[in-house]
LOPAMI-316162 format. One record per residue: residue number from 0; residue in one letter; x negated, y negated, z of N, C-alpha, C in turn. Coordinates in nm, 2 decimals, decimal comma, padded with zeros to 4 digits. Example, Ala and Ser with C-alpha at 12.3 -4.5 7.8 and 13.67 -1.06 7.14 Angstrom:
2
<site seq="0" type="A" n_xx="-01,32" n_yy="00,57" n_zz="00,78" ca_xx="-01,23" ca_yy="00,45" ca_zz="00,78" c_xx="-01,32" c_yy="00,33" c_zz="00,78"/>
<site seq="1" type="S" n_xx="-01,28" n_yy="00,22" n_zz="00,71" ca_xx="-01,37" ca_yy="00,11" ca_zz="00,71" c_xx="-01,29" c_yy="00,00" c_zz="00,79"/>
! end
This chain:
77
<site seq="0" type="X" n_xx="-00,08" n_yy="00,12" n_zz="00,00" ca_xx="00,00" ca_yy="00,00" ca_zz="00,00" c_xx="-00,09" c_yy="-00,12" c_zz="00,00"/>
<site seq="1" type="X" n_xx="-00,16" n_yy="-00,15" n_zz="-00,11" ca_xx="-00,26" ca_yy="-00,25" ca_zz="-00,11" c_xx="-00,19" c_yy="-00,39" c_zz="-00,12"/>
<site seq="2" type="X" n_xx="-00,07" n_yy="-00,41" n_zz="-00,15" ca_xx="00,00" ca_yy="-00,54" ca_zz="-00,15" c_xx="00,05" c_yy="-00,58" c_zz="-00,02"/>
<site seq="3" type="X" n_xx="00,02" n_yy="-00,50" n_zz="00,09" ca_xx="00,07" ca_yy="-00,54" ca_zz="00,22" c_xx="-00,05" c_yy="-00,59" c_zz="00,31"/>
<site seq="4" type="X" n_xx="-00,02" n_yy="-00,68" n_zz="00,40" ca_xx="-00,12" ca_yy="-00,74" ca_zz="00,49" c_xx="-00,07" c_yy="-00,72" c_zz="00,63"/>
<site seq="5" type="X" n_xx="-00,16" n_yy="-00,71" n_zz="00,72" ca_xx="-00,13" ca_yy="-00,70" ca_zz="00,86" c_xx="-00,09" c_yy="-00,83" c_zz="00,92"/>
<site seq="6" type="X" n_xx="00,03" n_yy="-00,84" n_zz="00,98" ca_xx="00,08" ca_yy="-00,96" ca_zz="01,04" c_xx="00,08" c_yy="-00,95" c_zz="01,19"/>
<site seq="7" type="X" n_xx="00,08" n_yy="-00,83" n_zz="01,24" ca_xx="00,09" ca_yy="-00,82" ca_zz="01,39" c_xx="00,02" c_yy="-00,69" c_zz="01,43"/>
<site seq="8" type="X" n_xx="-00,04" n_yy="-00,69" n_zz="01,54" ca_xx="-00,10" ca_yy="-00,57" ca_zz="01,60" c_xx="-00,08" c_yy="-00,57" c_zz="01,75"/>
<site seq="9" type="X" n_xx="-00,03" n_yy="-00,46" n_zz="01,80" ca_xx="00,00" ca_yy="-00,45" ca_zz="01,94" c_xx="00,05" c_yy="-00,31" c_zz="01,98"/>
<site seq="10" type="X" n_xx="00,12" n_yy="-00,30" n_zz="02,09" ca_xx="00,17" ca_yy="-00,17" ca_zz="02,13" c_xx="00,27" c_yy="-00,12" c_zz="02,02"/>
<site seq="11" type="X" n_xx="00,30" n_yy="00,01" n_zz="02,02" ca_xx="00,39" ca_yy="00,07" ca_zz="01,92" c_xx="00,53" c_yy="00,01" c_zz="01,95"/>
<site seq="12" type="X" n_xx="00,57" n_yy="00,00" n_zz="02,07" ca_xx="00,70" ca_yy="-00,06" ca_zz="02,11" c_xx="00,71" c_yy="-00,20" c_zz="02,06"/>
<site seq="13" type="X" n_xx="00,62" n_yy="-00,28" n_zz="02,09" ca_xx="00,62" ca_yy="-00,42" ca_zz="02,05" c_xx="00,62" c_yy="-00,44" c_zz="01,90"/>
<site seq="14" type="X" n_xx="00,54" n_yy="-00,35" n_zz="01,83" ca_xx="00,54" ca_yy="-00,35" ca_zz="01,68" c_xx="00,68" c_yy="-00,32" c_zz="01,63"/>
<site seq="15" type="X" n_xx="00,75" n_yy="-00,23" n_zz="01,69" ca_xx="00,89" ca_yy="-00,20" ca_zz="01,65" c_xx="00,98" c_yy="-00,31" c_zz="01,66"/>
<site seq="16" type="X" n_xx="00,97" n_yy="-00,39" n_zz="01,77" ca_xx="01,05" ca_yy="-00,51" ca_zz="01,79" c_xx="01,02" c_yy="-00,62" c_zz="01,69"/>
<site seq="17" type="X" n_xx="00,89" n_yy="-00,64" n_zz="01,66" ca_xx="00,85" ca_yy="-00,73" ca_zz="01,56" c_xx="00,91" c_yy="-00,69" c_zz="01,42"/>
<site seq="18" type="X" n_xx="00,89" n_yy="-00,57" n_zz="01,39" ca_xx="00,94" ca_yy="-00,51" ca_zz="01,26" c_xx="01,09" c_yy="-00,54" c_zz="01,25"/>
<site seq="19" type="X" n_xx="01,17" n_yy="-00,51" n_zz="01,35" ca_xx="01,31" ca_yy="-00,53" ca_zz="01,35" c_xx="01,35" c_yy="-00,68" c_zz="01,33"/>
<site seq="20" type="X" n_xx="01,28" n_yy="-00,77" n_zz="01,40" ca_xx="01,30" ca_yy="-00,91" ca_zz="01,38" c_xx="01,27" c_yy="-00,96" c_zz="01,24"/>
<site seq="21" type="X" n_xx="01,16" n_yy="-00,91" n_zz="01,19" ca_xx="01,12" ca_yy="-00,95" ca_zz="01,05" c_xx="01,23" c_yy="-00,90" c_zz="00,95"/>
<site seq="22" type="X" n_xx="01,27" n_yy="-00,78" n_zz="00,96" ca_xx="01,37" ca_yy="-00,73" ca_zz="00,87" c_xx="01,51" c_yy="-00,80" c_zz="00,88"/>
<site seq="23" type="X" n_xx="01,54" n_yy="-00,84" n_zz="01,01" ca_xx="01,67" ca_yy="-00,92" ca_zz="01,03" c_xx="01,66" c_yy="-01,05" c_zz="00,96"/>
<site seq="24" type="X" n_xx="01,54" n_yy="-01,10" n_zz="00,93" ca_xx="01,52" ca_yy="-01,23" ca_zz="00,86" c_xx="01,47" c_yy="-01,21" c_zz="00,72"/>
<site seq="25" type="X" n_xx="01,50" n_yy="-01,09" n_zz="00,66" ca_xx="01,47" ca_yy="-01,07" ca_zz="00,52" c_xx="01,33" c_yy="-01,04" c_zz="00,47"/>
<site seq="26" type="X" n_xx="01,25" n_yy="-01,00" n_zz="00,57" ca_xx="01,11" ca_yy="-00,97" ca_zz="00,53" c_xx="01,09" c_yy="-00,82" c_zz="00,52"/>
<site seq="27" type="X" n_xx="01,04" n_yy="-00,77" n_zz="00,41" ca_xx="01,01" ca_yy="-00,63" ca_zz="00,40" c_xx="00,88" c_yy="-00,60" c_zz="00,47"/>
<site seq="28" type="X" n_xx="00,89" n_yy="-00,50" n_zz="00,55" ca_xx="00,77" ca_yy="-00,46" ca_zz="00,63" c_xx="00,77" c_yy="-00,32" c_zz="00,67"/>
<site seq="29" type="X" n_xx="00,66" n_yy="-00,27" n_zz="00,73" ca_xx="00,66" ca_yy="-00,14" ca_zz="00,79" c_xx="00,55" c_yy="-00,13" c_zz="00,90"/>
<site seq="30" type="X" n_xx="00,57" n_yy="-00,03" n_zz="00,98" ca_xx="00,48" ca_yy="-00,02" ca_zz="01,10" c_xx="00,38" c_yy="00,09" c_zz="01,06"/>
<site seq="31" type="X" n_xx="00,25" n_yy="00,07" n_zz="01,09" ca_xx="00,15" ca_yy="00,17" ca_zz="01,07" c_xx="00,10" c_yy="00,20" c_zz="01,21"/>
<site seq="32" type="X" n_xx="00,11" n_yy="00,33" n_zz="01,24" ca_xx="00,07" ca_yy="00,38" ca_zz="01,37" c_xx="-00,08" c_yy="00,40" c_zz="01,37"/>
<site seq="33" type="X" n_xx="-00,16" n_yy="00,33" n_zz="01,44" ca_xx="-00,30" ca_yy="00,34" ca_zz="01,43" c_xx="-00,35" c_yy="00,47" c_zz="01,50"/>
<site seq="34" type="X" n_xx="-00,26" n_yy="00,53" n_zz="01,58" ca_xx="-00,29" ca_yy="00,66" ca_zz="01,64" c_xx="-00,30" c_yy="00,77" c_zz="01,54"/>
<site seq="35" type="X" n_xx="-00,23" n_yy="00,76" n_zz="01,43" ca_xx="-00,23" ca_yy="00,87" ca_zz="01,33" c_xx="-00,38" c_yy="00,89" c_zz="01,28"/>
<site seq="36" type="X" n_xx="-00,45" n_yy="00,79" n_zz="01,27" ca_xx="-00,59" ca_yy="00,80" ca_zz="01,22" c_xx="-00,68" c_yy="00,86" c_zz="01,32"/>
<site seq="37" type="X" n_xx="-00,65" n_yy="00,86" n_zz="01,45" ca_xx="-00,73" ca_yy="00,92" ca_zz="01,55" c_xx="-00,70" c_yy="01,06" c_zz="01,58"/>
<site seq="38" type="X" n_xx="-00,59" n_yy="01,11" n_zz="01,53" ca_xx="-00,56" ca_yy="01,25" ca_zz="01,56" c_xx="-00,66" c_yy="01,35" c_zz="01,50"/>
<site seq="39" type="X" n_xx="-00,71" n_yy="01,33" n_zz="01,38" ca_xx="-00,81" ca_yy="01,42" ca_zz="01,32" c_xx="-00,94" c_yy="01,41" c_zz="01,39"/>
<site seq="40" type="X" n_xx="-00,97" n_yy="01,29" n_zz="01,46" ca_xx="-01,09" ca_yy="01,28" ca_zz="01,53" c_xx="-01,08" c_yy="01,33" c_zz="01,67"/>
<site seq="41" type="X" n_xx="-00,96" n_yy="01,38" n_zz="01,71" ca_xx="-00,93" ca_yy="01,43" ca_zz="01,84" c_xx="-00,94" c_yy="01,33" c_zz="01,95"/>
<site seq="42" type="X" n_xx="-00,90" n_yy="01,21" n_zz="01,92" ca_xx="-00,90" ca_yy="01,10" ca_zz="02,02" c_xx="-00,76" c_yy="01,06" c_zz="02,06"/>
<site seq="43" type="X" n_xx="-00,67" n_yy="01,16" n_zz="02,08" ca_xx="-00,53" ca_yy="01,14" ca_zz="02,10" c_xx="-00,50" c_yy="01,06" c_zz="02,23"/>
<site seq="44" type="X" n_xx="-00,59" n_yy="01,06" n_zz="02,33" ca_xx="-00,57" ca_yy="00,99" ca_zz="02,45" c_xx="-00,58" c_yy="00,84" c_zz="02,43"/>
<site seq="45" type="X" n_xx="-00,63" n_yy="00,79" n_zz="02,32" ca_xx="-00,65" ca_yy="00,65" ca_zz="02,30" c_xx="-00,52" c_yy="00,59" c_zz="02,25"/>
<site seq="46" type="X" n_xx="-00,41" n_yy="00,66" n_zz="02,22" ca_xx="-00,29" ca_yy="00,61" ca_zz="02,16" c_xx="-00,24" c_yy="00,48" c_zz="02,23"/>
<site seq="47" type="X" n_xx="-00,23" n_yy="00,47" n_zz="02,36" ca_xx="-00,18" ca_yy="00,36" ca_zz="02,42" c_xx="-00,27" c_yy="00,23" c_zz="02,40"/>
<site seq="48" type="X" n_xx="-00,40" n_yy="00,25" n_zz="02,38" ca_xx="-00,49" ca_yy="00,14" ca_zz="02,36" c_xx="-00,48" c_yy="00,09" c_zz="02,22"/>
<site seq="49" type="X" n_xx="-00,47" n_yy="00,18" n_zz="02,12" ca_xx="-00,48" ca_yy="00,15" ca_zz="01,98" c_xx="-00,35" c_yy="00,08" c_zz="01,93"/>
<site seq="50" type="X" n_xx="-00,24" n_yy="00,14" n_zz="01,96" ca_xx="-00,11" ca_yy="00,09" ca_zz="01,92" c_xx="-00,08" c_yy="00,10" c_zz="01,77"/>
<site seq="51" type="X" n_xx="-00,01" n_yy="-00,01" n_zz="01,72" ca_xx="00,04" ca_yy="-00,01" ca_zz="01,59" c_xx="00,02" c_yy="-00,15" c_zz="01,52"/>
<site seq="52" type="X" n_xx="00,03" n_yy="-00,15" n_zz="01,39" ca_xx="00,03" ca_yy="-00,27" ca_zz="01,32" c_xx="00,16" c_yy="-00,29" c_zz="01,24"/>
<site seq="53" type="X" n_xx="00,20" n_yy="-00,41" n_zz="01,22" ca_xx="00,31" ca_yy="-00,44" ca_zz="01,13" c_xx="00,25" c_yy="-00,50" c_zz="01,00"/>
<site seq="54" type="X" n_xx="00,29" n_yy="-00,45" n_zz="00,89" ca_xx="00,24" ca_yy="-00,50" ca_zz="00,76" c_xx="00,35" c_yy="-00,55" c_zz="00,68"/>
<site seq="55" type="X" n_xx="00,32" n_yy="-00,66" n_zz="00,61" ca_xx="00,43" ca_yy="-00,72" ca_zz="00,53" c_xx="00,37" c_yy="-00,74" c_zz="00,38"/>
<site seq="56" type="X" n_xx="00,46" n_yy="-00,76" n_zz="00,29" ca_xx="00,42" ca_yy="-00,78" ca_zz="00,15" c_xx="00,34" c_yy="-00,91" c_zz="00,15"/>
<site seq="57" type="X" n_xx="00,24" n_yy="-00,91" n_zz="00,07" ca_xx="00,15" ca_yy="-01,03" ca_zz="00,07" c_xx="00,22" c_yy="-01,16" c_zz="00,03"/>
<site seq="58" type="X" n_xx="00,32" n_yy="-01,15" n_zz="-00,06" ca_xx="00,40" ca_yy="-01,27" ca_zz="-00,09" c_xx="00,49" c_yy="-01,32" c_zz="00,01"/>
<site seq="59" type="X" n_xx="00,52" n_yy="-01,24" n_zz="00,12" ca_xx="00,60" ca_yy="-01,28" ca_zz="00,23" c_xx="00,52" c_yy="-01,31" c_zz="00,36"/>
<site seq="60" type="X" n_xx="00,38" n_yy="-01,31" n_zz="00,34" ca_xx="00,30" ca_yy="-01,33" ca_zz="00,46" c_xx="00,32" c_yy="-01,46" c_zz="00,53"/>
<site seq="61" type="X" n_xx="00,33" n_yy="-01,57" n_zz="00,46" ca_xx="00,35" ca_yy="-01,71" ca_zz="00,53" c_xx="00,48" c_yy="-01,71" c_zz="00,60"/>
<site seq="62" type="X" n_xx="00,59" n_yy="-01,66" n_zz="00,54" ca_xx="00,72" ca_yy="-01,66" ca_zz="00,61" c_xx="00,71" c_yy="-01,57" c_zz="00,73"/>
<site seq="63" type="X" n_xx="00,65" n_yy="-01,45" n_zz="00,71" ca_xx="00,64" ca_yy="-01,36" ca_zz="00,82" c_xx="00,56" c_yy="-01,41" c_zz="00,94"/>
<site seq="64" type="X" n_xx="00,45" n_yy="-01,48" n_zz="00,90" ca_xx="00,36" ca_yy="-01,54" ca_zz="01,01" c_xx="00,44" c_yy="-01,64" c_zz="01,09"/>
<site seq="65" type="X" n_xx="00,52" n_yy="-01,73" n_zz="01,03" ca_xx="00,60" ca_yy="-01,82" ca_zz="01,10" c_xx="00,71" c_yy="-01,75" c_zz="01,19"/>
<site seq="66" type="X" n_xx="00,77" n_yy="-01,65" n_zz="01,14" ca_xx="00,86" ca_yy="-01,57" ca_zz="01,21" c_xx="00,80" c_yy="-01,50" c_zz="01,33"/>
<site seq="67" type="X" n_xx="00,68" n_yy="-01,44" n_zz="01,31" ca_xx="00,62" ca_yy="-01,37" ca_zz="01,43" c_xx="00,58" c_yy="-01,47" c_zz="01,53"/>
<site seq="68" type="X" n_xx="00,53" n_yy="-01,59" n_zz="01,50" ca_xx="00,50" ca_yy="-01,69" ca_zz="01,60" c_xx="00,63" c_yy="-01,73" c_zz="01,67"/>
<site seq="69" type="X" n_xx="00,74" n_yy="-01,75" n_zz="01,60" ca_xx="00,86" ca_yy="-01,79" ca_zz="01,66" c_xx="00,91" c_yy="-01,68" c_zz="01,76"/>
<site seq="70" type="X" n_xx="00,90" n_yy="-01,55" n_zz="01,71" ca_xx="00,94" ca_yy="-01,44" ca_zz="01,80" c_xx="00,86" c_yy="-01,43" c_zz="01,92"/>
<site seq="71" type="X" n_xx="00,72" n_yy="-01,44" n_zz="01,91" ca_xx="00,64" ca_yy="-01,43" ca_zz="02,02" c_xx="00,66" c_yy="-01,55" c_zz="02,12"/>
<site seq="72" type="X" n_xx="00,68" n_yy="-01,67" n_zz="02,07" ca_xx="00,71" ca_yy="-01,78" ca_zz="02,16" c_xx="00,84" c_yy="-01,76" c_zz="02,23"/>
<site seq="73" type="X" n_xx="00,94" n_yy="-01,71" n_zz="02,17" ca_xx="01,07" ca_yy="-01,69" ca_zz="02,23" c_xx="01,06" c_yy="-01,58" c_zz="02,34"/>
<site seq="74" type="X" n_xx="00,98" n_yy="-01,48" n_zz="02,31" ca_xx="00,97" ca_yy="-01,37" ca_zz="02,41" c_xx="00,88" c_yy="-01,40" c_zz="02,53"/>
<site seq="75" type="X" n_xx="00,80" n_yy="-01,51" n_zz="02,52" ca_xx="00,73" ca_yy="-01,55" ca_zz="02,64" c_xx="00,81" c_yy="-01,63" c_zz="02,74"/>
<site seq="76" type="X" n_xx="00,92" n_yy="-01,69" n_zz="02,69" ca_xx="01,00" ca_yy="-01,77" ca_zz="02,78" c_xx="01,11" c_yy="-01,70" c_zz="02,85"/>
! end
């Protein structure tokens, strides 16, 4: 998926919330679980540290960046 860029990185749960928020606002995205890459290296205990990334289409990056900032600011209050 070379036309996708990482917009958010964090816990798997938080990445799911960010993905849902972006989709509700018309941004196509997906979550990439960073844990999947460690399974073959037998580092499964690192899952909670590594987490997940949310990736968006490159042409939606600016819109997604603004939405993620808005989402993170609203969840801090």
